[in-house]
N, C-alpha and C positions, 0 to 999 in steps of 0.2 A: 175280303179276306185280306188280297196281300197288298191293298192302297193302307190298312190299319198297321197292316204291321210294317211297310215304312214310313208313317205319319208316326208311329211310337218309336222307327230307330232311329229318325230324323232326329226329335224331340231328345231323346238321350246320347247324342250324340253333340247334338248344340247346348244343352247343358251341360256335358262331360266337359266343353271348347270354353263355359263361363266361368268354372269353377278351377279351369286350368289354367290360372293368373295370379301373380303376385298383386296388392294393389297397397298401394303409398298413398298414404293418407295424411298429406299438410296441415301445416298447423293452425292453416285459414281456413280450413274447413275440408279442402276440392282432394278426390281419390282422382290418380293417378291409373291405369290396367296396366301394367309394367311387367315386363321379366328383369329382375336385380341381378347385376351381371358383380359388380363388388361393391361394398362398401367399406371404405377407409375412416381415417382419423378425423377427416372434416368434409369427407362428400361422397355421394352415392352415382354410380355409372348407372344405367339402367335402360332400356329399348323400350318402346310401348308397344303393349300388345298388340298391337291392329297391324302393326308396322313390324316385325322382326328382322328383317333385313332390313332398315333402316339406318342414321346414325345412332349415337349413344350420344344419352342426352346425362347432363352430368346434373347435381342438384346438391342444396348446402345443406349436410343435418339439423341445421341449426333451423330452417324451414320443416323439416319433418317432426309429423307427429307418432307414430308410428307406420310400419310396412308386414301385412298379415300376408304371408306366402302362402304361394298355392298349395301343400301340406299342411297346413291350416296350424302351424307356429305362423309365433308374431316375436316381431321389436320394436319395443316404446324407445322414444328416444326425450330425455327430459331433461333442455337448457334453463329452467324457469331461474338460474342463479347470473345468467347474463347479466348487463344490463340493461336499464330504461331504453341509452342510446343507440347499444349497438344493436337492440329489436327493430326500433323504426328504423336506422340507417339500412338496414337488409332489408325491411319492407318497403320502404321508398327504394327503394334499387331495384327491385319485384316489379315493384309498380312501374317506373322506370322503363323497365324491357320490357316491359307488356306493352307499353304507350310505342315506346319507339318500334318491337316488330308489328305494330297495327300502322302506323309510319309508314313503314320500310314496303307493305303490303299494300298500300294505297299508290304510292311509286312504280312499284316494280311489280306487280302480279298481275301478270297480262292472259296467264294460260285459259281463261273461262270463255275464247271464243271459239272454241268446236263447242260447247256445250251451246253457248249461246243463238249461233247459224246454226247447228242442229235443231234445233229449238224453233228458228224462223222457218228454216223453211218449212219441216212436218205441219208448223202452226199457220201455212199457208196454202198446205193440202187441206187440212181441217181443221179449226182450232180444238175441238175436241180429240181429235188424235195426237193435237200437239201440248197435249195437258200431261202425257205421257212422257214424254222428255222433260219437259216442265220440271215436272217434280221428283223425277230422277235426278235429273242436275242440280237439281238447289237444295234436294237431300241429303246429297254425297260431296263430304271433304275434297278440296282440290287434291289431285295427284299430286304426291310431294313433287315426280319431273315435273308440275309445274308452277308449282310455286316462283320461281326465280331469284328466288331470295339473292344477295346484295352480297352478305357475309357465310361461308357456310360454318366460322367457330360460332354465331351466336347465334345458328340457327341450332345448335347445340343446348342452350339454356331454354332451359324447358321454360319459363316465364316469358322470353321473347319467341319462342317456339309456338306458343300460346294467342301467344297475339297478334303475329303472321297469322298464323293458319287463321285463327276468330275471323280476323278482317277482311282474307284471302278467301272462304266464305262466304261472307256478306257478300264481297263483291261480286262474285260466282252468279248468287241464289238473286241480287239486280240485276245483272245483265238477262239472266239467264228469262225471269216472270218481265222482263222491260222486250223483250223480241217477242213474249208470249206473246204479249199488249198492243203490239204492235201488229202480227200477224191477225190478232182476230179484230184490230179494227178493219185492215184492208179485207177481210170477211167482212165485217157487216157492211161496210159502205159497198162492194160488188154487190150484196144483195139487194141492197137499197134502191141503186140503181137500176138496179134487173128491175127488182119491183118497181119501179117511176116510170120504165119505161113500157112496161106491161100493159098498164094504164089508160 
């Protein structure tokens, strides 16, 4: 009975948390779970909902379609009257920022070493046991403190941040699974050598 009550309370708490956030919908269709801090004439300042102690991000109002607030109200931004060439240059600069974020992550992100090493060591003990840190480490995004980004001002721009963190997570996943594969290969070779020696 206690387990049922505890499970029910956990579900209610999780649902409450999932609905207590602002949702910024970009014109591209992407959603950002956020806590909106300020809306000015040209930009929106917010914090990522999963990192409220982290940096403040800025997004142009021209890139935003709607904000749905935690209390259920919403603001809709309609800037359809702007000339096409301005829209395309904004979209291009957003895409450029995303690509620059990915490029910088390739060069500067090295925070995967602890996760990759832990997976390798655990995998050498037992490949099956090594799956636990491999899955856990590859499914979680890198911590902000491990990102090692070159420019804090660029990280405040949502497109650059998204590109950098997306690429950093891919790098982390690749290193973790490569190390698990190495551990699996070492264990497989050891089993083959031992079984050949017994025959």
